[in-house]
C-alpha positions in Angstrom: -36.7 -12.6 11.9 -39.5 -10.2 11.2 -42.5 -10.0 12.8 -43.9 -8.5 10.0 -42.8 -11.8 7.9 -44.2 -13.7 10.0 -48.0 -12.2 9.8 -47.9 -12.0 6.3 -47.0 -15.8 6.0 -49.8 -16.8 7.8 -52.1 -15.2 5.8 -50.9 -16.1 2.3 -50.7 -19.3 4.3 -54.2 -19.3 4.5 -55.2 -18.3 1.0 -53.6 -20.7 -0.6 -55.0 -23.6 1.6 -58.4 -21.8 0.5 -59.7 -23.7 -2.3 -61.8 -22.0 -4.9 -61.4 -18.8 -3.5 -60.4 -15.6 -4.8 -58.7 -11.7 -3.9 -60.7 -8.4 -4.6 -59.1 -5.4 -4.3 -61.1 -3.4 -2.1 -59.1 -0.4 -1.8 -56.0 1.2 -2.2 -54.6 3.9 0.4 -52.0 6.2 0.0 -48.9 5.7 2.2 -46.5 8.6 2.8 -43.4 6.0 3.3 -43.0 2.4 2.8 -44.8 0.2 5.2 -42.8 -2.5 7.7 -46.1 -3.9 9.1 -49.6 -3.2 8.5 -53.3 -4.5 9.9 -56.4 -3.6 10.7 -58.3 -2.4 13.5 -62.6 -2.8 14.8 -63.7 -5.6 12.4 -61.8 -3.5 8.9 -62.8 0.1 9.4 -59.4 1.4 10.6 -55.5 0.4 9.2 -53.1 1.0 11.0 -49.3 0.4 9.9 -45.3 1.4 11.3 -43.4 3.1 8.2 -39.6 2.6 7.7 -39.4 5.1 9.7 -40.9 3.3 12.4 -43.4 5.9 13.2 -47.3 5.4 13.4 -49.8 6.0 10.6 -53.6 5.4 10.7 -56.5 5.5 8.1 -59.6 5.4 8.8 -62.4 4.0 6.3 -63.2 5.0 3.7 -60.3 7.9 3.8 -57.4 7.0 1.9 -55.2 10.2 3.6 -52.6 8.4 6.2 -52.6 10.2 9.8 -49.6 10.2 11.3 -49.3 9.3 15.0 -46.5 11.1 17.7 -45.6 8.2 20.1 -42.2 9.6 21.2 -40.4 6.9 20.1 -40.0 4.4 17.0 -42.6 1.9 17.1 -41.4 -2.0 16.6 -44.8 -3.9 16.9 -48.5 -2.6 17.1 -51.7 -5.2 18.7 -55.2 -3.5 18.4 -58.6 -4.7 20.2 -61.4 -3.6 21.7 -63.2 -0.5 21.2 -60.4 2.1 19.6 -57.4 0.5 21.7 -53.9 0.0 20.1 -50.5 -1.1 21.8 -47.6 0.4 20.2 -44.5 -1.6 21.2 -41.6 1.0 21.6 -38.4 0.8 23.1 -38.7 -1.1 26.1 -42.2 0.1 26.4 -46.1 -0.2 25.5 -48.1 3.5 24.5 -51.8 2.5 24.7 -53.3 4.9 22.1 -57.0 5.8 21.1 -57.5 5.3 18.0 -60.5 7.7 17.6 -58.4 10.5 18.4 -54.4 9.2 18.0 -53.9 10.7 21.9 -51.7 8.5 24.1 -53.9 6.8 27.1 -51.5 5.3 29.2 -47.6 4.1 28.8 -46.5 1.5 30.6 -42.9 0.9 31.7 -42.1 -2.9 31.9 -38.0 -4.1 31.7 -36.7 -6.6 29.2 -37.1 -7.0 25.5 -40.0 -7.8 24.0 -40.9 -11.9 23.0 -44.7 -11.0 22.7 -47.9 -9.0 23.9 -51.9 -9.4 23.7 -54.4 -7.5 24.5 -57.9 -8.7 26.2 -60.8 -8.6 24.1 -62.1 -5.6 25.4 -59.0 -3.7 25.4 -58.8 -3.3 29.1 -55.6 -5.2 29.9 -52.1 -6.1 28.0 -50.2 -9.3 28.6 -46.8 -8.9 28.5 -43.8 -11.5 27.8 -39.9 -10.4 27.6 -36.7 -12.2 28.0 -35.9 -11.3 31.7 -38.9 -11.8 33.6 -42.3 -13.9 34.2 -45.5 -12.9 32.3 -47.0 -9.6 33.1 -50.3 -8.4 33.9 -51.2 -4.4 32.8 -54.0 -2.2 32.6 -54.6 -0.3 29.9 -56.5 2.5 31.5 -54.3 3.4 34.3 -50.8 2.2 32.9 -50.4 0.2 36.6 -48.9 -3.4 36.7 -51.6 -5.6 38.2 -49.8 -9.1 38.4 -46.4 -10.8 38.2 -46.8 -14.3 36.6 -44.4 -17.3 37.9 -41.7 -19.5 36.2 -38.8 -21.2 36.8 -36.1 -19.4 34.9 -37.7 -15.7 35.1 -38.7 -15.5 31.2 -41.5 -15.4 29.1 -41.6 -16.2 24.9 -45.7 -15.3 24.2 -49.0 -14.3 26.1 -52.3 -14.3 24.9 -56.2 -13.8 26.0 -58.6 -16.5 25.3 -61.3 -15.1 23.6 -63.9 -14.1 26.5 -61.2 -12.4 28.0 -61.2 -14.4 31.6 -58.1 -16.2 31.0 -54.7 -15.3 29.3 -51.9 -18.3 28.4 -48.1 -17.7 29.0 -45.7 -20.1 27.2 -43.0 -19.8 29.3 -38.7 -20.4 28.7 -39.1 -22.8 31.1 -40.7 -25.7 28.7 -44.3 -25.0 31.2 -47.3 -23.2 29.8 -49.3 -21.3 32.3 -53.0 -20.2 31.9 -54.3 -17.2 34.7 -57.5 -15.8 35.3 -58.1 -11.8 34.2 -56.9 -11.1 37.7 -53.5 -12.7 37.2 -54.0 -15.7 39.7 -52.1 -18.9 38.5 -54.7 -21.5 37.4 -53.0 -24.5 36.1 -49.3 -25.5 34.8 -49.1 -27.2 31.9 -45.7 -29.5 30.8 -45.4 -28.4 27.0 -42.8 -30.8 26.5 -39.0 -31.4 25.6 -38.5 -27.6 24.6 -40.0 -24.4 25.0 -43.0 -22.8 23.1 -42.8 -19.7 20.9 -46.2 -19.7 20.2 -50.4 -20.1 21.3 -54.1 -19.3 19.8 -57.0 -20.4 20.8 -60.1 -21.7 19.4 -62.9 -19.2 18.7 -65.4 -21.0 21.2 -62.2 -20.9 24.0 -62.5 -24.7 24.4 -59.3 -25.1 23.3 -55.1 -23.7 22.4 -53.1 -24.8 20.1 -49.0 -24.5 20.8 -46.3 -24.7 18.5 -43.1 -25.2 20.1 -39.0 -25.7 19.1 -38.9 -29.2 18.4 -41.2 -28.5 15.4 -44.4 -29.9 17.0 -47.7 -28.5 17.5 -50.0 -29.5 20.6 -54.0 -29.3 21.4 -55.1 -28.9 24.9 -58.1 -28.5 26.7 -58.2 -25.0 28.1 -60.0 -25.8 31.3 -57.4 -28.2 32.6 -54.3 -27.6 30.5 -54.7 -31.5 29.4 -52.7 -32.3 26.7 -55.2 -33.9 23.9 -53.2 -34.0 20.7 -49.6 -33.7 19.1 -48.6 -33.8 15.4 -45.5 -35.2 14.2 -42.7 -33.0 14.2 -41.7 -30.8 11.3 -38.1 -30.9 11.7 -37.7 -27.1 12.3 -38.9 -24.7 15.1 -42.0 -23.3 14.7 -42.4 -19.7 15.6 -46.0 -18.4 15.3 -49.2 -19.8 14.8 -52.7 -19.3 13.9 -56.2 -21.2 13.8 -58.5 -21.2 10.3 -61.8 -19.9 11.1 -63.3 -23.1 10.8 -61.0 -24.4 13.7 -60.2 -27.6 11.6 -56.1 -26.3 11.0 -53.4 -24.5 12.4 -50.7 -22.3 10.1 -47.0 -22.3 10.9 -44.2 -20.4 9.6 -41.2 -22.9 10.4 -37.8 -21.5 10.9 -34.3 -22.3 10.5 -32.6 -23.4 13.9 -29.2 -22.1 12.5 -29.9 -18.7 10.4 -32.8 -17.9 12.5 -34.8 -17.5 8.5 -38.1 -18.8 7.8 -37.8 -21.7 5.5 -41.2 -23.1 5.2 -45.0 -22.0 6.0 -46.7 -25.3 7.5 -50.4 -26.1 7.9 -51.6 -29.1 9.7 -54.8 -30.6 9.6 -55.8 -31.2 13.3 -57.3 -34.5 12.4 -53.9 -36.0 10.9 -50.6 -36.6 11.8 -48.1 -34.4 9.8 -47.7 -30.6 9.0 -47.9 -30.1 5.7 -45.4 -27.7 3.7 -46.9 -25.3 1.0 -45.2 -23.1 -1.5 -46.4 -19.7 -1.1 -44.8 -16.3 -2.0 -45.0 -12.9 0.5 -43.6 -10.2 -2.3 -44.3 -7.0 -0.9 -47.5 -8.4 1.2 -47.1 -6.4 4.7 -49.8 -8.0 6.9 -53.3 -9.3 7.5 -56.3 -8.3 8.6 -59.7 -8.6 8.7 -63.4 -6.7 7.8 -66.6 -8.4 9.7 -67.0 -11.1 6.8 -63.3 -11.6 5.2 -60.0 -11.7 5.7 -57.9 -9.1 4.1 -54.2 -8.8 2.7 -52.3 -5.9 3.4 -50.0 -5.2 -0.2 -47.4 -2.4 -0.2 -48.0 -2.0 -4.1 -45.5 0.7 -4.9 -43.6 2.7 -2.3 -47.1 5.3 -2.0 -50.2 2.5 -2.2 -50.9 0.2 -0.1 -53.5 -2.1 -1.5 -56.3 -4.0 0.7 -57.4 -7.4 -0.9 -60.5 -9.2 0.4 -60.2 -13.3 0.7 -63.9 -13.7 -1.4 
């Protein structure tokens, strides 16, 4: 399953569900190579992409010219947060970069294969999940590990910070969810159900979080206690990746075939209902979602040398 495709499908699904809204072309950027993945940073003022050469490319709007950033390795995933902070994942390592200059601030030498990583809202910390160890907390300025989480099977699937940055959440391979404070202290362990969770998302106010799991369900939890409040019916497929709509009423998910591990459906769940509803969407040439101060953005590789940015009006 491609992380690029996951990000694309979420935004397209939300666009399909947003009745009465339309896409508006904001700008077109020059792309020296086709992109595998792209996203926006700093409230839409910067665009970062991974090329088909696995190099990192940066646009500072309104300039249409990309700047290639040298990371001394092949980039496979990106995550930005805070002011000028970008985390780029190489083979087994994370590189923290300054978005204004492209210079490397620190290198994080985690081990194992990445399964997920999330920056704190201020960009000062990085929570890393991989397939060999519990979740790890790293300082992005010094490149030092601050803490290692706990679990029964020594693996973690996904990590995400709360909107305040005071806590972070790990969905683990032993089918439990674990919440930690910003120092890496375990706050509670919650039962995630029969099968392990692959994704999580906090509501904008940070009071609840949602998880999506291999059994095809979405669950809502109280973020302060870890108490499960509600669960959807199963969609029949494992769910990878999860996003909450801006109004906090719907969850958007990517369903995966459990034999081929290919995407089979995009689902939207009204949290006041029971069933996850599949949507019919097309994702041709889309390379990622983004956002500016007031709109969702859609990034589309219109041709091998043109990256177009559309806003959802």
